[in-house]
C-alpha positions as a Markdown table, in Angstrom:
| # | Residue | x | y | z |
|---|---|---|---|---|
| 1 | Unk | 0.0 | 0.0 | 0.0 |
| 2 | Unk | 1.5 | 3.4 | -1.0 |
| 3 | Unk | 1.8 | 6.0 | 1.8 |
| 4 | Unk | -0.9 | 8.3 | 0.5 |
| 5 | Unk | -3.4 | 5.5 | 0.5 |
| 6 | Unk | -2.6 | 5.0 | 4.2 |
| 7 | Unk | -4.1 | 8.4 | 5.1 |
| 8 | Unk | -7.4 | 7.6 | 3.4 |
| 9 | Unk | -7.7 | 4.2 | 5.0 |
| 10 | Unk | -10.3 | 3.8 | 7.8 |
| 11 | Unk | -8.2 | 1.1 | 9.5 |
| 12 | Unk | -5.3 | 3.6 | 9.8 |
| 13 | Unk | -7.4 | 6.2 | 11.5 |
| 14 | Unk | -9.1 | 3.7 | 13.7 |
| 15 | Unk | -5.7 | 2.3 | 14.7 |
| 16 | Unk | -4.4 | 5.8 | 15.4 |
| 17 | Unk | -7.4 | 6.7 | 17.5 |
| 18 | Unk | -7.1 | 3.5 | 19.5 |
| 19 | Unk | -3.4 | 4.1 | 20.0 |
| 20 | Unk | -3.9 | 7.6 | 21.2 |
| 21 | Unk | -6.7 | 6.7 | 23.6 |
| 22 | Unk | -5.1 | 3.4 | 24.8 |
| 23 | Unk | -1.6 | 4.8 | 24.8 |
| 24 | Unk | -2.3 | 7.8 | 26.9 |
| 25 | Unk | -2.4 | 10.3 | 24.0 |
| 26 | Unk | -5.6 | 11.9 | 25.2 |
| 27 | Unk | -4.3 | 11.9 | 28.8 |
| 28 | Unk | -1.2 | 13.6 | 27.6 |
| 29 | Unk | -3.3 | 16.3 | 25.8 |
| 30 | Unk | -5.5 | 16.8 | 28.9 |
| 31 | Unk | -2.3 | 16.9 | 31.0 |
| 32 | Unk | -0.8 | 19.5 | 28.7 |
| 33 | Unk | -3.9 | 21.7 | 28.8 |
| 34 | Unk | -4.1 | 21.3 | 32.6 |
| 35 | Unk | -0.4 | 22.1 | 32.9 |
| 36 | Unk | -0.9 | 25.2 | 30.8 |
| 37 | Unk | -3.7 | 26.4 | 33.0 |
| 38 | Unk | -1.6 | 25.6 | 36.1 |
| 39 | Unk | 1.3 | 27.6 | 34.7 |
| 40 | Unk | -1.1 | 30.5 | 34.0 |
| 41 | Unk | -2.3 | 30.4 | 37.6 |
| 42 | Unk | 1.3 | 30.3 | 38.9 |
| 43 | Unk | 2.2 | 33.3 | 36.7 |
| 44 | Unk | -0.9 | 35.2 | 38.0 |
| 45 | Unk | 0.1 | 34.3 | 41.6 |
| 46 | Unk | 3.6 | 35.5 | 41.0 |
| 47 | Unk | 2.4 | 38.7 | 39.4 |
| 48 | Unk | 0.1 | 39.3 | 42.4 |
| 49 | Unk | 3.1 | 38.6 | 44.8 |
| 50 | Unk | 5.3 | 41.1 | 42.9 |
| 51 | Unk | 2.5 | 43.7 | 43.0 |
| 52 | Unk | 2.0 | 43.2 | 46.7 |
| 53 | Unk | 5.8 | 43.4 | 47.4 |
| 54 | Unk | 6.5 | 46.4 | 45.2 |
| 55 | Unk | 3.4 | 48.5 | 45.5 |
| 56 | Unk | 1.0 | 47.5 | 48.3 |
| 57 | Unk | 3.6 | 46.8 | 51.0 |
| 58 | Unk | 5.4 | 50.2 | 50.6 |
| 59 | Unk | 2.0 | 51.9 | 50.6 |
| 60 | Unk | 1.0 | 50.2 | 53.8 |
| 61 | Unk | 4.4 | 51.1 | 55.4 |
| 62 | Unk | 3.8 | 54.7 | 54.4 |
| 63 | Unk | 0.3 | 54.8 | 55.8 |
| 64 | Unk | 1.6 | 53.3 | 59.1 |
| 65 | Unk | 4.3 | 56.0 | 59.2 |
| 66 | Unk | 1.8 | 58.7 | 58.6 |
| 67 | Unk | -0.5 | 57.4 | 61.3 |
| 68 | Unk | 2.5 | 57.5 | 63.7 |
| 69 | Unk | 3.2 | 61.1 | 62.7 |
| 70 | Unk | -0.5 | 62.1 | 63.1 |
| 71 | Unk | -0.5 | 60.6 | 66.6 |
| 72 | Unk | 2.7 | 62.5 | 67.5 |
| 73 | Unk | 1.2 | 65.7 | 66.2 |
| 74 | Unk | -2.0 | 65.2 | 68.1 |
| 75 | Unk | 0.0 | 64.6 | 71.3 |
| 76 | Unk | 1.9 | 67.8 | 70.6 |
| 77 | Unk | -1.3 | 69.7 | 70.0 |
| 78 | Unk | -2.8 | 68.4 | 73.4 |
| 79 | Unk | 0.4 | 69.7 | 75.1 |
| 80 | Unk | 0.2 | 73.0 | 73.3 |
| 81 | Unk | -3.5 | 73.5 | 74.4 |
| 82 | Unk | -2.6 | 72.5 | 78.0 |
| 83 | Unk | 0.3 | 75.0 | 78.0 |
| 84 | Unk | -1.9 | 77.7 | 76.6 |
| 85 | Unk | -4.6 | 77.1 | 79.2 |
| 86 | Unk | -2.0 | 77.2 | 82.0 |
| 87 | Unk | -0.4 | 80.4 | 80.7 |
| 88 | Unk | -3.8 | 82.1 | 80.4 |
| 89 | Unk | -4.6 | 81.1 | 84.0 |
| 90 | Unk | -1.2 | 82.3 | 85.2 |
| 91 | Unk | -1.6 | 85.7 | 83.6 |
| 92 | Unk | -5.1 | 86.1 | 84.9 |
| 93 | Unk | -3.7 | 85.4 | 88.4 |
| 94 | Unk | -0.9 | 87.9 | 87.8 |
| 95 | Unk | -3.4 | 90.5 | 86.7 |
| 96 | Unk | -5.3 | 90.0 | 89.9 |
| 97 | Unk | -2.1 | 90.2 | 91.9 |
| 98 | Unk | -1.0 | 93.4 | 90.1 |
| 99 | Unk | -4.4 | 95.0 | 90.8 |
| 100 | Unk | -4.0 | 94.2 | 94.5 |
| 101 | Unk | -0.4 | 95.3 | 94.8 |
| 102 | Unk | -0.6 | 98.4 | 92.6 |
| 103 | Unk | -4.2 | 99.4 | 91.6 |
| 104 | Unk | -3.1 | 101.7 | 88.8 |
| 105 | Unk | -0.8 | 99.1 | 87.2 |
| 106 | Unk | -3.2 | 98.1 | 84.4 |
| 107 | Unk | -4.0 | 101.8 | 83.7 |
| 108 | Unk | -0.4 | 102.5 | 83.3 |
| 109 | Unk | 0.5 | 99.2 | 81.5 |
| 110 | Unk | -2.5 | 98.0 | 79.5 |
| 111 | Unk | -2.7 | 94.3 | 78.6 |
| 112 | Unk | -1.5 | 93.6 | 75.0 |
| 113 | Unk | -4.2 | 92.8 | 72.4 |
| 114 | Unk | -4.6 | 89.2 | 71.4 |
| 115 | Unk | -4.0 | 88.8 | 67.7 |
| 116 | Unk | -7.1 | 87.6 | 65.7 |
| 117 | Unk | -5.2 | 84.6 | 64.2 |
| 118 | Unk | -4.6 | 83.2 | 67.7 |
| 119 | Unk | -8.0 | 84.0 | 69.2 |
| 120 | Unk | -9.7 | 80.7 | 68.0 |
| 121 | Unk | -7.0 | 78.6 | 69.7 |
| 122 | Unk | -6.3 | 80.7 | 72.8 |
| 123 | Unk | -9.6 | 82.3 | 73.7 |
| 124 | Unk | -12.4 | 80.8 | 71.7 |
| 125 | Unk | -14.9 | 82.1 | 74.2 |
| 126 | Unk | -14.2 | 85.6 | 72.9 |
| 127 | Unk | -15.2 | 84.9 | 69.4 |
| 128 | Unk | -18.5 | 86.3 | 68.2 |
| 129 | Unk | -20.9 | 83.7 | 67.0 |
| 130 | Unk | -21.9 | 84.3 | 63.4 |
| 131 | Unk | -25.6 | 83.9 | 62.7 |
C-alpha cells in the first residue's frame, strides 16, 4: 500500500485513535492543557506577589508611618493646648495680683491685644458667633 493510501484508510485512522486513547495520548493532551492552566495560575500568583511586594507593601508602610506622625502631632497639640490654658490662668492670676499690689498698674501698663489669628485657639470664648 502506498503511503498516500494509508491516510485515506479507515483502518489507519481507527488504529491511530485506539493508539492515542489506549496509549495515553488523550491523557497527555489533557495533562498539557491542565499544565498550561496551572502555569497561567502560577504566573498570575507571581504577578500578584510582585504587585504586593513592590506596590502595596510600601504603601502600607507609608500609611503606618503617617499614622504615627499624626498621633505624635495630636499629642503635641494636646500639650500646646494645656500649656496655653496654664499660661492664660497664670496671667489672669498675675493680673489680679497686680491689681491688689498696685491698683493703677493696668491703667499705666495695659494688657496687650490678642492677635485675631490666635483667638480661636487661645480664647475661643471671645469669638463672636456668626448667625
